[in-house]
N, C-alpha and C positions, 0 to 999 in steps of 0.2 A: 307767184311769190308766197312763200310760207314764212310764218313768224314763229320762232321757237322760244318757249320759256323754260322748258325742262325736257328730260329724256322722253317723257310720255308724248309730248308734242312731236318730237323727232320720230318716234315710232309711228304715230298717226300719219305724219307727212310721207314716210316711206310707203305706207299702205295706199296712199292716194296717188302715187306716181302712175301715170297712164301706162297701160299695157297694150301692145299690139300683137294680135295673133293668138292662137290657142294656148301657147306656152308662155308663162311669165318670164320676162327678162328685163332687168333693171340694174342700174349702177348707182351706188351711193358713194360720193366723195366725202371723206371724213378727214379732219386735220391730223388725227393720231389713231394708231391701232386700238388704243384702249377705249376711244370713243366708239369705234365699231363694235367692240365687245359689249359695251354698255347698251348700245342700241339693239343688238341681238337679244340680250337678256330682257330688255324692256318689251320687245315684241312678244317674247314668250310669256312674260308676266301679264300682259294686257290681252292675252288671247288671240294675238295676231301671228302666231308661230308659222302659219301657212305662208305668210309673206316672205319668209326666209328662202323658200324655194325659188330659185332663179334670181336671187338678189346677190349682187357682188359688191363688196366693200373695198374701196381702194383709196389710198392717199393721193392728193393732187400731184405730188412730186413723182410718184410711181406712174401715174397716168401720163404725165408730161414726158417721162422717159420712154414710155411705150409709143407715144406719138412720134418722137424723134427716131425711134427704131423703125417704125413703119415708113418714115420718110427717108431712111438710110442716112441720117445725120449722125455723125460720130461725136458724142459728148457724154462724159460720165460725171455725175454729181459728186460732191465731196471736196471741192476746192477751198471751202471756207476755212478749214483748219490748217491748210497748207499755205494760204496766201501771205500771212505775215512773214514766214520764213523765206518765201520767194522775194518779197520786198526787201528783206535784209540782204539777200544776195545781190539784188539789183543795186542797192545803195552802195555796197562794197565795190561793185564794178565801176560805178560812176555813170551818171546820166547828165546830158546837156540840159540844164534847167535854167529858167530865167529868173525865178523869184527865190526858190529855196536853195540855200547854199549846200552843196554836196557834203562838205565837211560836217555841217550841222546834222544832216540826216544820218551820217555814219557814226558820229561821236555821241549823240544824245539818244538815250533809250526812249522807246515809246513811239517813235515816228512810224515804224512799220505797222504797229497796231492802229494808229490814227489813220493812216492812209488806207489800210485794209477796211476799216469800218466805213470810211467816207466813200470809197469806191463801191462797196457793197450797197450802201444807201442809194448811190446814183444808179446802180444796176436795177435795184428794186423800183426806182422811179421810171424805168424804161429808157434811160439815157444811154448813149454810146460815147466812146472817146471822141469820135468825130464831131459830136455836138458841142464839145468844149474846146476843140483845137483852134477854132476861129474866134474865140472870145477875146475881148480887149483886156481882160483881167489876166495878168501874168500868172497868178496863182492857179487859175483854172486851166491855163495852157500847160502848166507843169503837171497838174493832176492828169490831164489828157495824155501827156507824154509818158508818165509813169504807168498809167492804165494800159496804154498800147504795149509797152514793154512787158508788162505783167501778162497780158494775153498771149504774147509770143512765147513767153517762158512756160506758161501753163499748158499750152497746146490743147489737147482734148479734155483736160480736166476743167470742169465748169462748176460754178456755183449754182445753187438751186435757182437763184433769180435769173441767171442766163438760160437755164434749162426751161423755165417758164416762158421767157421771152421768145426763144427759138421755137418752142412748141406752139405758142400763140400765132406766130407768123406762119408756121406750117399749116395750122388749121385754117387760118384766114385764107390761104390760097387753095387748100384742098381739104374741105370738111370730111371727105371720105377717109382721111387718115385716122380718124377717131377709132380706136380698136375695139370698142365695146358696143354691142348692139343694144337697141332699146333706148328708153329715156334715161336721163341722168339727173339725180338729185344732188346738188352741191351745197354742203353746209358751210356758211360763212358767218363772220362776226363783225365785219367792217374794219378790221385791223389788218387786212391783207395788203401786201404791196401792190403797186399799180400793175406790174407785170403778171403777178399771180391772178389778180382780178381780170385782166385782159384774157388770160388763158382760160379762165372759167367761163367768161362770156362767149368765147369762141367755140365752146363745145356745142355740137348740134343737139337740139332737143333737150336743153338743160333747164332745170327748174331750180331756182335759188331758194335755200332755206336759211333765213337770216336770224341769228341769235339775238333776242331782245336784250336791251341794256337799260340800266338805271344808274344814276339819273341821266335823262336824255339831254345831252349838252349840244349846243348849237354847232360847235366845231365837229362833233361826231356825226351829226346829221349831214353836214356839208361834205364830210369825207365819204359817207355812205352814198350820197347822191353822185359824187364824182366817180366812185368806183362802180356802182350798180344802177344808177339812174334815179330820176325823181320819184318814181313809183315806190322804190324800196325805201327811200328816205321818208316819204309821206306815211307809209305803213308803219315804220318804226316810230315816227313822231306821234302818231295817233294811238299807239298801242298802250294798253293799261294792264298792269300786272294782275294776275289772278288774285282775287281777294278771298282768303280763307281765314277763319277765326276759330277753328276747333281747338287750338292749343296755342301756347305762347310761341312755339316755333313757327306755327303757321302765320301768326301775327307778324313775327319778325321777317319771315320770307315775303309777306305781302307788302310791308311798308318800309323796309330797310332801303335807305338812299332815296326815298321819295322827297320831293321838294317840300320846303317848310309849309306852304299853303295846304298841302295834303295832310301833313302830320298835325297841323293845328286845327283841322276840321273837327268841330265838337261832335259831329255825328259819326266819326269813324270808330270802329270797334277798339276797345281798350282791354288790357289784361285784367282778368278776374282774380289773379293771384298766381303764385308759383305752382307749376304742375310738374316740374322736373325735366321739362323738355329743353329749357334754356338756362344756362348757368353762367355767371360772370365770376372770374377769379382774378386776383391781383397777386403778383409775385415780385420778390425783391431782386431777382437776378435770373440768369439763364439756367444755372444749375438747379435752382429750386423749381423753375418752370418745367424743365425736362423730367425731374423726378415726379412732379405732379402729373405730367403727361403719361409716364409709365404706370403710375397708380390708376389713372383713369382708364387706360387700355386694359389693364388687368381686371378692373371692375366690369367693363363691358364684356370681356370674355367670360367671366364668371356668371354674368347675367344671361348668357346664351346667345349673344350677338355673334354671328359668323365673322370670321376674320376679314373676309372680303367686303364686309359692310361697315368696317371701322376705318376712319380716315383721320389723319393728323396733317393739317395744312398750315402754311405760313406765307407771308407776303412774297418772299424772294428766295430763290434757290441759292444756298450758301453753305457755310460750315455747319449751320444748325441741322441740316438734313442728315449729315453723317452722325452728328451727336445723338439725334433722336433715334436713328436706326440702330446705332450701337447700343443705346440704353434699352430699347425695346427688345433687342435680340438677347439680352441677359435675363429677361423674364423667364421663369420656369416653364418649360414646355415638354410634352411627352417625348417628342422625337428629336430633341436638341434645342437649338435656339428658336425663339419665336419667329415664324416666317414674316418677313417684311418686304414690301416692294417700294423702292424709292423711284418715283417718277422723275425723269430727267437724269437718272443715273448718279453715280458717285465719282468724284475725281480719283483718278488712278493713284495720284500721290497721297490720297487719304487712306489707302489700304496699306496693310503691313508690308506686303511685298513691293508695292509701288513706292512706299517711303524708303525702303532699303535701296531700290534701284536708283531713286533720285539722289540718295546720299552718295552713291558711286559716281554719278555724273558730276555732282558738285565737288567731290573730292578731286576728280580729274580737272575741273575748272580751277581748283585751288592748287593745282600742280602737286598733288599728293603731299600737302602740308601735314605735319605730324598730327595736329588736332583733328583734321578731317579724316586722316587715315585711321586714327584710333576709333573713330565713330563707325568706320566701314568694316574693320576686321571682324567684329563679333557677328556680322551677317554673312560671312563667307564660309563656304564648305571646307572642312579640314580633311586631311588624309590619315588621321589617327585611327588606330585599330578599333577603339571604342567610339561609338557615335557621340560626338560632342562638338561644341563650338566654343570659341573664346568668350569669356566674360568681358565686360567693358574694362574692368580693372586690370585683368590680365593683358588685354590688348594695349592699354595705355602703358603698362610696364614694358611690354615687348617693344613698342614703337620707340620709346625714349631710351631703351637699353641698346638699340642699334647704333646710336651715337653718330648719326649722319645729319648733315644739313639738308633739310628737305627743300622742295621747290617753293617759290613764291612769285608774285607778279613781276618783281624786279629780276628774278633769276629763275625762270621756269625750267631751265635745264637741270636744276637740282632734283627734279623728279626722277632723273635717270640714275641717281646714286643708290636707290633702294636695292636694285637687283644685285650688283656686285657686293654691296655691303652685307646682304643676307648670307652669302657663302662665307665671307670672311668672319662674320660674327658667329656662325654655326661652328666653325673650327675653333674659334677662341673659347666659346662656351664649353665645347667638348673637352678641350685641354684643361680649362679651369675645373671642370667637374671631375676629371680624372685625378688632379692634384688634391682636390677637396676630399674625394673618397679615400685616397691613399693616406690622408692626414686625419682620418676619423679617430684613430687610436693614438695619435701623436699629441701628448699634453702640451708641447711647446707651441702648437699652432691651432688653438681652439677656435679662433675666429673663422679660419678657412674651413674647418670642419663643420661649423654651424651653417655655412653658406651652401653646403652640398644640396640640401633640400631645395633651396631657392633656385640654384643653378639647374638642378634636374627639371624643375617645373618650367623654367624659362626656356631651356633647350627643347623640351617636349612641345611647348607652344610654338616655338619657331619652326620646328620640323613639320608640325601639323599644318601650319598656315602658309608655309613657304611656297608651295606650288601655286596657290591662289594669288598670293602677293606678287609673285613673279609674273603671273599672267596679267594682273592689273598694271604692273609697271610696264609691261609690253604695250598695253593700250595707251598708257600715258606717254610712252616714247613716240607713238604715232602722232599724238596731239602736239607734243613739243616740236617735232620735226615738220609741222604744218602739213600733215596728211590731209587730203580732201575728204569731204563728208562721205563720198562713195567708198572710201577705204576705211575710214574711222568707224562708221556705224556698224558694218559687218563684224569688225573685231570686237566692238563693245557688245553687240548682240550675242556673239558666241561666248564672251566672258560671262555675261549675266545668265545665260542659259546653263552654263556648266558649273559656275562657282558660286553663284548667289543663292542663298537659302530663301525660298519663297514659300512662306506659310500660307495656309488657306486653300480653298478649292477654286475652281474656275480656270479661265485661260491664264497662261503664264505671261508675265510682264513683257518679256522680250518678244513674244509672239504678237501681242497686241500692238506694241510700238512698231514692230517691223511692218505691219500693214499700213501704217501711216508714214513711216520714214522711208520706206523703199522707193515710193514715187519721187520723193525729194532727192534721195541719193542718186537716182538714175537720171534726174533732170540735169541738163547741161549747166544751167546757171547755179542752181542750188547745190548740185554735186561738187561744184568747184569751191565751195566754202571750205576753209582750212582752219586747223588749229582751234583757237578760242572761238572763232565765229561758228565753226561746225558744232562745237559743244554747246554753244548758246542756242543754236537751232534745235539740237536734240532736246535740251531742257525746255525750250518753248513748246515743242510738240508734246513733250511729256506732261507739262502742266495743263495743256488743253485737252488731254485725253480723259474720257470718262468711261466708266464701266457700269453696265447694267446691273442692278441689284434686284433680283427677283423678276417675275413676269406677271403683268397685270392679268387678272382673270383667275389666277390660282388663289387658294385660300391664304391670303397674306394681308397684313395691315398696310393700308395705303399711306405713304408719306410723300408729300409733294407740295407744290405751290398752289395758291388759291386759283390763279389763272390756269394752271395746268389741269385743275379738277373741273373746269367748266365742261358741261355735257355729261358728267358722271353722276351717279346716284349712290348714296350711302345711307345707312341706317343711323349712324352715330358719327358726328364730325366734331373735331376739336381744332379751333383756330388759335394758334400760338404766335408769339413774336410780334404782337401788334405795336409794341413800343419801338421796334427796330425798322419796320418797313413802311412804305408809302404806296398806296394803290391809286393809279399805277405809279411805277417808279419814276422819280424825277430824273430827266435826262442828265447825263454827265456833261460837264463843260468840254467842248471839243479842244483837243490839244492844238489843232490848227488855228483856233480862234482865240485861245486864251492869251491875253496880253501878259507880257513879262512883268512879274511882280504884282499882278492883280490878285485880290483876295478871292478865294473860291466861294461861290454862292452856297449858303447853307442849304442842306437838304432835309427832307422828311419833317419830323415834328420839331426839329431845332429851328425851323424858320421863324416861328412865332417868338421863341425866346430871343433869337438873334435880333429881331426887329424891335422888341419891347424893352428888353432889359439891358441897360448900358453895361452892367457888370458882366453879363453873359457875352456881349460883343467883345469884351476884353479878355474873355476866357476865364473869368474869376467868378467863383461862387455858383457854378452850375450844379444843380442837385442831381443825384443819380436818378435815371429814369425808372418808372414803375412799369413792369411788364404785365400785360393783360392777356387773358385767355378767354375765349368764348366757346362754350360747349353746346352743341345742338343734338337733340335726340328725337327719334320718331316718337309720336305720342304713345304708341303701344309698347315702347321699350320701358323696362323697369327703371324708374328714376334713381339717380344716384344721390349723393348728398345734396340736400336742398338749401338754398339761401333764403333768408327772409324776404318778404314782399318788398320791403324797403331796405336797401343796403346801408350799413352804417357808414358814417363819414370816415375818410382816411385820417389817421392821426395827424393833427396839425393843419388840417384843411378846414376852411370856414364854409358857411352856407348850410343849406338843408341837406338831409340825406338824399342819396340818389334813388329815385324810384325805378323799379325794374322795367317799367314801361317806357322810360325815357331813353330810347335807343335811337336817337336821331343820327343823321349822317355825319359821323365824326371825320370823315375823309373822303377822298375821291375813290371811285371804283364800285364794284358790286361783288356780292357773294357768288360763288359758283353755283351751278345747277344742283349740286348735291344738297343745297339748302332748301330745295324745292321738292324733295322726295315726298311721295304720298304717305 
């Protein structure tokens, strides 16, 4: 059992993996590819570059898939993103359930997501549908029935948890199925699911490397013991963080999240004053904080810090990732935008091309209503001789000038009126334009003559966008006529590929979506979704699709979550969004367990206000949150703007000024290993 506090410990653990024979051969299981890159770099930095010879870095999921392939078991990962849509199709078909009313599952949104998350948790715990089928609780029997139907619909498409479970069973019966020779070092942190831990334990000649954690909580020790045994829990409970006091950052890394007894020890080292390695900032809102982040990154670059050594991290992956990446990309750079890597990728709908494609899907769901159609027309490719597209104003004028009643939920067939109206309106405009041009010199009809220019522009816009609009009306006709998903998606994919203007580089939207929607369209249950249900399934997959932004290891600024940065090393780290997140995140109330009309439990920092302030509980008088940022620099880095040794009081706040050394545990969790760089 190895205990890891930072990347240097991980490199040393790799070097200690036993080697048999004259040639080195070892396997290292890492949670993510970027951790493998960080370990390779740390081996080179610490003079252990020779260890890289014969060392293979693999993720556990890839290793489990190799085991199944060796056992001739057919199962491909990737079912997680498709499962809610499969459940939606099953609910539409109707299932014989004892507790959950089928009409409720079909009519109320969110049940597909709730059941998908519940079944995924059950899979991670190592349970099977058969384990619940004999339960006395009708709810559990319903979950088992839905789970069984879901498995039949998915076929060989598996979740990662099922891949781990089947691989663990295969190794348990035949250890020789392990495809990699030599010893194996598996890095774990105690947050793995039961099936993933059982797979790791089943690997022959495996050495576990457990990431240390602070504060050491009893429930975490119990979990580690349940997953990896009493020895691992005892080693974690007895571990002490390395104590370094060369700088303020070292002090912070040594004592952050330690228990109050350790922090109150009069003999522990204290800060000797600001040295530029740790700074605290307070901002009034997200805009100000993002601007300050961009200024801080610019200063680090000017100070000579390599891009790959700069990190901006926050509690949870959300819209703030895209906002930060977009703002950093606008910083001046020699070869274009400043290179940025977003760990965890960006939502497809947050990109310009993705937002346009999503607007098309939503316009179809709105039955090509006039307002939705006016939003889509400027994003469509025209057939005009000059390269141009319609402005939003021109699109709005054109849509309302067609003079047709568009579709709506009460009358979806109104979407079919656009195509015939286009031809009629083009003839009308051409005739009006001819009369107006003929009346240019007629003093008796000045109004008609003045309209010539407007009619000419309107007719040109109509002719330019008519082919694309007719193609969109054809897709809408399929939806109105209840075409199945297997027919609707190919038509929509071809329309997006041919007529939608997709700015930016990288893979095209229709290509990315086709990789995820083709299995659904080809499946018997999901492919039978029709009309509105099919469009809802397409939009659901769309919103769950994410696109990689940059590649870790290249010269790029790292943008990601605190948890995602565990195991990585950086020279300068900025932690933002501390007023918005909670480490770890407070679990959401289950939709299956939420009582009707119950007040949702407050989350994050609102919990204290909710419990203490009656006015806050009534939603009255809540002050705006103050956002805080923490900056960490290597001692040898040039310091940025320094704060005084004792920070001034916030206006309107009582009490003594806050000392820089008072960095007690303000919440649960721990900083990533990037706070422990040498």
